[in-house]
C-alpha positions as CSV (number, residue, x, y, z in Angstrom):
1,V,41.2,-25.3,71.5
2,Y,39.5,-24.4,68.2
3,H,40.9,-25.5,64.8
4,T,38.5,-23.2,62.9
5,T,36.8,-19.9,63.2
6,T,33.5,-21.2,61.9
7,N,30.7,-23.2,63.4
8,H,28.1,-24.2,60.8
9,L,24.4,-24.0,61.3
10,G,22.5,-27.2,60.5
11,L,18.7,-27.2,60.0
12,A,16.3,-29.9,59.2
13,L,12.5,-30.4,59.0
14,L,11.2,-33.5,60.6
15,D,8.0,-35.5,60.3
16,K,5.9,-36.6,63.2
17,N,8.2,-39.6,63.8
18,Y,11.3,-37.3,64.0
19,Q,12.6,-38.4,60.6
20,M,14.2,-35.8,58.4
21,L,12.2,-34.9,55.3
22,P,14.2,-35.6,52.2
23,G,15.6,-32.4,50.7
24,Y,14.8,-30.3,53.8
25,D,18.1,-30.7,55.7
26,I,20.8,-28.1,55.1
27,V,24.1,-26.8,56.4
28,I,24.8,-23.1,56.3
29,E,27.8,-20.9,57.0
30,V,26.1,-17.9,58.6
31,D,28.8,-15.5,59.8
32,T,30.5,-15.0,56.5
33,Q,27.3,-14.3,54.6
34,V,26.2,-11.6,57.0
35,G,29.6,-10.0,57.2
36,L,30.3,-10.8,60.9
37,K,33.0,-13.5,60.6
38,R,35.8,-12.9,63.0
39,N,38.7,-11.5,61.1
40,M,42.0,-13.2,61.9
41,T,45.6,-12.0,61.5
42,P,48.7,-14.3,61.6
43,G,49.5,-15.2,65.2
44,D,46.0,-14.8,66.5
45,S,44.5,-17.6,68.5
46,L,41.6,-19.2,66.8
47,S,38.1,-18.4,68.2
48,V,34.8,-19.1,66.5
49,T,32.4,-16.2,65.7
50,F,29.2,-18.0,66.6
51,M,28.5,-20.9,69.0
52,D,25.5,-22.8,70.3
53,Y,22.8,-22.2,67.7
54,R,19.2,-22.6,69.1
55,L,15.8,-22.0,67.7
56,F,12.8,-20.6,69.6
57,V,9.2,-20.3,68.3
58,I,7.6,-17.2,69.7
59,N,4.3,-15.7,68.5
60,G,4.3,-18.0,65.5
61,E,7.8,-16.8,64.4
62,I,11.1,-18.7,64.4
63,Y,14.0,-16.9,66.2
64,L,17.6,-17.9,65.8
65,H,19.6,-17.5,69.1
66,I,23.4,-17.6,69.0
67,N,26.2,-17.1,71.6
68,A,28.8,-14.7,70.3
69,D,30.4,-12.0,72.5
70,T,27.0,-12.3,74.2
71,V,23.6,-13.4,72.9
72,I,22.5,-12.3,69.4
73,M,19.2,-13.0,67.7
74,T,17.4,-12.6,64.4
75,R,14.2,-14.0,62.9
76,L,14.3,-16.8,60.4
77,I,11.9,-17.4,57.5
78,L,11.8,-20.9,56.2
79,K,10.0,-22.0,53.0
80,A,10.0,-24.5,50.3
81,K,11.9,-23.4,47.2
82,G,9.7,-22.1,44.4
83,F,6.9,-21.0,46.7
84,G,6.0,-17.6,48.0
85,N,7.0,-14.1,46.9
86,D,10.7,-13.4,46.5
87,D,10.3,-9.7,45.6
88,E,11.4,-8.5,49.0
89,M,14.2,-11.0,49.4
90,H,17.8,-10.2,48.5
91,D,20.6,-12.4,47.4
92,K,23.3,-10.2,48.9
93,F,23.5,-8.7,52.3
94,T,23.6,-5.1,51.2
95,A,21.5,-3.5,54.0
96,E,21.2,-4.5,57.7
97,D,17.4,-4.3,57.9
98,Q,16.3,-6.1,54.7
99,A,15.4,-9.8,54.4
100,F,18.4,-11.8,53.0
101,K,18.4,-15.3,51.5
102,L,21.2,-17.5,52.9
103,N,23.1,-19.8,50.5
104,N,23.3,-23.4,51.6
105,L,26.7,-25.0,52.0
106,F,25.3,-28.5,51.8
107,G,21.9,-30.0,51.1
108,G,18.7,-28.1,51.1
109,D,17.4,-29.0,47.7
110,Q,13.9,-28.1,48.8
111,L,14.5,-25.7,51.7
112,E,15.2,-21.9,51.6
113,V,16.3,-20.0,54.7
114,T,16.1,-16.2,54.9
115,L,17.2,-13.9,57.7
116,A,14.7,-11.2,58.3
117,H,17.4,-8.7,59.3
118,Q,20.9,-8.4,60.7
119,F,21.5,-9.8,64.2
120,N,20.5,-7.7,67.2
121,T,22.5,-8.1,70.5
122,L,21.0,-8.7,73.9
123,W,23.3,-6.8,76.3
124,T,22.7,-7.4,80.0
125,D,24.7,-6.7,83.2
126,E,26.5,-9.9,82.3
127,G,28.3,-8.1,79.5
128,V,30.5,-10.3,77.3
129,H,29.8,-13.3,79.6
130,G,26.1,-13.5,78.9
131,K,25.1,-16.7,77.1
132,N,22.5,-19.4,76.8
133,F,19.5,-17.2,77.6
134,A,16.3,-19.2,77.2
135,I,13.6,-17.2,75.4
136,F,9.9,-17.6,76.2
137,S,6.6,-15.7,76.0
138,V,3.5,-15.1,78.1
139,P,0.1,-13.8,77.0
140,N,-0.4,-10.0,77.0
141,T,-3.0,-9.8,79.9
142,S,-3.8,-6.1,79.4
143,H,-4.3,-6.5,75.6
144,P,-5.2,-10.2,74.9
145,D,-5.4,-9.7,71.2
146,N,-1.9,-8.4,71.0
147,P,1.2,-10.7,70.5
148,A,2.5,-12.3,73.6
149,S,5.2,-10.5,75.5
150,I,8.7,-12.0,75.0
151,Y,11.2,-12.6,77.8
152,A,14.8,-13.8,78.1
153,E,16.0,-15.7,81.2
154,I,19.3,-14.2,82.3
155,H,19.7,-16.5,85.4
156,I,17.7,-19.3,86.8
157,T,19.1,-20.0,90.3
158,P,19.6,-19.0,93.0
159,N,17.4,-16.0,91.9
160,H,15.3,-16.2,88.7
161,Q,16.3,-13.1,86.7
162,V,14.3,-12.3,83.6
163,Q,14.3,-9.4,81.1
164,Q,11.5,-8.5,78.7
165,I,12.8,-8.0,75.2
166,V,11.7,-6.8,71.8
167,P,13.9,-9.0,69.5
168,E,13.3,-7.2,66.2
169,R,13.9,-3.6,67.5
170,F,17.2,-2.1,68.4
171,E,19.1,1.1,69.1
172,H,22.5,1.9,67.7
173,I,25.1,2.3,70.4
174,S,28.7,3.6,70.0
175,L,31.7,1.4,69.8
176,Q,32.9,2.9,73.1
177,R,29.8,1.6,74.8
178,V,30.4,-1.8,73.3
179,F,34.0,-1.8,74.6
180,E,32.8,-0.8,78.1
181,R,30.6,-3.9,78.1
182,V,33.4,-6.1,76.7
183,W,36.1,-4.7,79.0
184,K,36.3,-2.8,82.2
185,K,34.3,0.4,82.0
186,G,36.4,3.5,81.1
187,T,39.4,1.7,79.7
188,R,40.7,3.0,76.5
189,K,40.8,0.1,74.2
190,S,39.9,-0.6,70.6
191,R,39.5,-3.5,68.2
192,N,38.5,-4.1,64.6
193,L,36.0,-6.9,64.7
194,N,33.2,-7.4,62.1
195,L,31.1,-8.8,65.0
196,D,30.8,-5.2,66.4
197,I,28.3,-4.5,63.5
198,A,25.9,-6.6,65.5
199,N,27.2,-5.6,68.9
200,R,26.2,-2.0,68.1
201,R,22.6,-3.1,67.4
202,S,21.6,-3.2,71.0
203,M,18.2,-5.0,71.3
204,I,15.4,-3.0,72.9
205,T,14.5,-4.1,76.4
206,V,11.4,-3.2,78.4
207,G,11.8,-2.1,82.0
208,N,14.4,-3.6,84.3
209,V,15.5,-7.2,84.9
210,T,13.0,-8.8,87.3
211,K,14.6,-10.7,90.2
212,S,12.6,-13.3,92.1
213,D,13.1,-14.5,95.6
214,I,15.6,-17.4,96.1
215,A,14.4,-20.6,94.5
216,P,13.2,-23.4,96.9
217,L,15.3,-26.3,97.7
218,A,15.5,-29.2,95.3
219,S,12.6,-31.7,95.5
220,F,15.0,-34.5,96.1
221,S,18.6,-35.0,97.0
222,T,21.3,-36.7,94.9
223,V,24.4,-38.5,96.0
224,D,26.7,-35.5,95.7
225,E,24.7,-33.7,98.4
226,H,25.2,-36.5,100.8
227,R,28.9,-37.1,100.1
228,F,29.9,-33.5,99.6
229,P,27.7,-31.3,101.8
230,G,27.7,-27.5,102.1
231,K,30.6,-25.6,100.5
232,S,32.3,-28.8,99.4
233,A,29.4,-29.5,96.9
234,P,31.0,-30.1,93.5
235,F,28.2,-28.6,91.3
236,K,27.7,-24.8,91.0
237,E,24.6,-23.4,92.7
238,S,24.0,-21.0,89.9
239,A,22.5,-22.4,86.7
240,H,21.2,-21.2,83.3
241,G,19.6,-22.5,80.1
242,G,18.8,-25.1,79.1
243,S,15.6,-24.7,77.4
244,C,12.2,-23.2,78.3
245,C,9.3,-23.4,78.5
246,V,6.4,-25.8,78.5
247,S,3.1,-24.8,80.1
248,F,1.8,-27.2,82.7
249,S,-1.9,-26.8,83.6
250,V,-3.2,-27.5,87.2
251,D,-4.2,-30.9,86.0
252,D,-0.8,-31.6,84.5
253,I,0.9,-30.7,87.8
254,N,-1.4,-32.6,90.1
255,L,-1.2,-35.7,87.8
256,G,2.3,-36.4,89.0
257,G,1.6,-36.8,92.7
258,T,-1.1,-37.5,95.2
259,R,-1.2,-34.2,97.1
260,N,-3.4,-32.3,94.6
261,N,-2.7,-29.0,96.2
262,H,-1.5,-26.9,93.2
263,H,-4.1,-24.4,92.0
264,E,-2.3,-22.4,89.3
265,S,-0.6,-23.3,86.0
266,L,3.1,-23.0,85.8
267,L,5.8,-22.8,83.1
268,V,8.5,-25.5,83.2
269,G,12.0,-25.4,81.9
270,I,15.2,-27.3,82.1
271,A,18.5,-25.8,83.4
272,H,22.0,-27.1,83.6
273,T,24.9,-26.6,85.8
274,K,28.4,-28.0,86.0
275,I,31.4,-28.7,88.2
276,T,33.0,-25.9,90.1
277,W,36.7,-26.0,89.0
278,K,39.0,-26.5,92.0
279,P,42.7,-25.6,91.6
280,W,43.9,-28.7,93.4
281,Y,42.6,-30.9,90.6
282,I,46.0,-30.5,88.9
283,K,48.2,-30.4,92.0
284,S,50.6,-33.3,92.2
285,H,50.7,-33.4,96.0
286,I,47.0,-34.3,96.2
287,P,46.6,-38.1,96.3
288,Q,44.9,-39.4,93.2
289,K,42.5,-41.4,95.2
290,E,41.2,-38.2,96.8
291,K,40.8,-36.6,93.4
292,D,38.9,-39.6,92.1
293,L,36.2,-39.1,94.8
294,V,35.1,-35.7,93.3
295,P,33.6,-35.5,89.8
296,H,35.4,-33.4,87.2
297,S,34.1,-31.4,84.2
298,Q,30.6,-32.9,84.2
299,Y,27.2,-31.3,83.4
300,V,23.9,-32.1,85.2
301,S,20.4,-30.8,84.6
302,F,17.2,-30.2,86.6
303,F,13.6,-29.2,85.9
304,Y,12.2,-26.0,87.4
305,A,8.7,-24.6,87.5
306,F,7.8,-20.9,87.9
307,D,4.9,-18.5,87.8
308,P,3.9,-17.3,84.3
309,R,4.1,-13.6,85.3
310,P,6.7,-11.2,86.7
311,P,8.7,-11.7,88.8
312,F,8.5,-15.3,87.6
313,Q,9.0,-16.8,91.0
314,I,10.3,-20.4,90.9
315,R,7.9,-22.6,92.8
316,A,9.7,-26.0,92.5
317,R,12.9,-27.5,91.1
318,S,13.9,-31.1,90.9
319,G,17.1,-32.7,92.0
320,Y,19.9,-33.2,89.5
321,F,19.7,-35.7,86.7
322,C,21.5,-36.5,83.4
323,L,20.1,-37.6,80.1
324,G,21.8,-40.7,78.9
325,H,23.6,-42.2,76.0
326,A,22.0,-43.8,73.0
327,P,21.7,-47.6,73.7
328,E,24.8,-49.6,72.8
329,T,24.8,-51.5,69.6
330,F,27.2,-54.2,68.4
331,D,26.2,-54.6,64.7
332,D,25.4,-51.0,63.7
333,T,21.7,-51.8,64.2
334,L,19.6,-49.7,66.6
335,Q,17.6,-51.4,69.3
336,P,13.9,-51.5,68.6
337,E,13.1,-48.8,71.1
338,E,15.6,-46.4,69.5
339,G,14.4,-44.5,66.4
340,G,16.5,-42.7,63.9
341,V,19.7,-43.7,62.2
342,F,22.7,-45.3,63.8
343,N,25.5,-42.8,64.5
344,P,28.9,-44.5,64.6
345,H,30.3,-41.5,66.6
346,S,28.0,-42.3,69.5
347,V,30.7,-44.6,71.0
348,L,32.8,-41.5,71.6
349,T,30.3,-40.1,74.0
350,R,30.9,-42.9,76.5
351,N,34.3,-41.6,77.4
352,R,34.7,-40.0,80.9
353,P,31.3,-40.9,82.5
354,L,30.3,-39.2,85.7
355,L,32.4,-40.6,88.6
356,Q,31.9,-39.5,92.2
357,Y,32.9,-41.2,95.4
358,N,34.1,-44.3,93.5
359,V,30.7,-44.8,91.9
360,T,30.4,-44.6,88.1
361,F,27.1,-43.3,86.8
362,D,25.7,-43.9,83.3
363,C,26.0,-40.1,82.5
364,P,27.9,-38.5,79.6
365,Q,30.5,-36.0,80.5
366,M,28.3,-33.3,78.9
367,H,24.7,-33.3,77.9
368,Y,23.4,-30.0,76.8
369,I,19.6,-29.5,76.4
370,S,18.6,-27.2,73.6
371,T,15.0,-28.2,73.0
372,F,12.1,-28.6,75.4
373,I,8.6,-28.5,73.8
374,E,5.2,-30.0,74.1
375,K,4.8,-32.9,71.8
376,A,2.8,-32.0,68.7
377,G,-0.6,-33.6,68.8
378,D,-0.2,-34.9,72.4
379,P,-0.5,-32.3,75.2
380,T,0.4,-35.0,77.8
381,S,3.9,-35.4,76.6
382,T,7.1,-33.4,75.9
383,V,10.1,-33.7,73.6
384,I,13.6,-33.0,74.9
385,G,16.5,-32.5,72.4
386,Y,20.0,-32.6,73.7
387,G,23.6,-33.1,72.6
388,L,26.1,-35.4,74.1
389,N,29.7,-34.2,74.5
390,D,29.2,-31.7,71.7
391,C,29.3,-34.7,69.4
392,T,26.0,-36.3,68.7
393,P,22.3,-35.3,69.1
394,R,19.4,-37.2,70.5
395,L,15.6,-36.6,71.0
396,V,13.6,-38.3,73.8
397,E,9.9,-38.1,74.8
398,V,9.1,-37.6,78.4
399,E,5.6,-37.7,79.8
400,K,4.4,-34.6,81.7
401,E,3.3,-36.9,84.5
402,E,6.9,-38.0,85.1
403,I,8.2,-34.4,85.1
404,A,5.5,-33.4,87.6
405,R,6.5,-36.3,89.8
406,L,10.1,-35.1,89.8
407,L,9.1,-31.5,90.6
408,F,6.4,-32.4,93.2
409,P,7.1,-35.9,94.5
410,D,5.0,-37.6,97.0
411,P,7.1,-37.9,100.1
412,M,5.9,-41.5,100.5
413,D,7.6,-42.3,97.2
414,M,11.0,-41.2,98.4
415,V,13.5,-44.0,99.0
416,L,15.9,-43.6,101.8
417,E,19.1,-45.7,101.8
418,M,21.7,-46.0,104.5
419,L,25.1,-44.6,103.4
420,Q,27.8,-47.2,104.0
């Protein structure tokens, strides 16, 4: 249930220790400034215009990715105030294809954010249900001096589905075509939403969606697969972003195990899936002790590695894992191994941990990964950024060796336990 129609965008520049640079953290209300805010009338149920802001750095440019009716994108220009040429920047959004300076709602004494153009919409066969597409690039092999080709991950499992895109080019489509994507094709419906300004700007795609063969089995099993085999498995087989991608060289991949039989570099991403809703969760005639055996409303993640060329075949995927809570504190002081600033709301993320088969796991109800990059200045490590229960953020460093070990484990390292 939403209590507002607005989700604000927060941006900050960090130093190498992940501390915010003073004056370079801001909060922006985007939808109103670009004329896309969902217009409400008395009696309408509240629904936000934009959700799930994510940034992707492609070809040296910063792209803002947002979930709306489906995925919309634009390019961001960040600069320190007082530097650069403002001649081509505008203070009001008077044309869809001109750069436009955004006003800061809070903060940003030193930071200026500009949209390069109005949002373009990435329509796929998913229609209105498309969301959380991870964006990545691969070098242009036929023209090495040209910018890398840009791709959007539509699905990750069971088949890896990828679409090549041109984020800054679009074609205008009719409102009827928008409606046919939002509703069943051919139905005569209409609406008056500001968001359709962006929906009509259909992002240019190149070729058809590539679809790989079915992904291999997970590299290790988790307790849910033992307790709930086959069709009774609680987590959905299909998964999507997540965040992608970090390049793993042959040496990076072989470092994590002892087999040393991988001969090509791979791209690695992180996907998430969640519990499949079952109607009997709310049925009173089902004993509570039976309901308690099966997890409810939880997210889990996994790593996956795929070829860096079409059809982007997935070569390995890990078993499920969760990223945990910030360490507990009793005096509002962070433990030595935890950087940053103490967040008093972190305690709220410990409600409803993952519970299955009468075992409680130290996993938040939701952890959503929005960042996965190679660590600046250290090609042996990665940085993962994630949110807990849509409440608090966290950054963690994970060595490439550990990720490779999860994707390509040595069978001799696997631990077998008898199930009681």
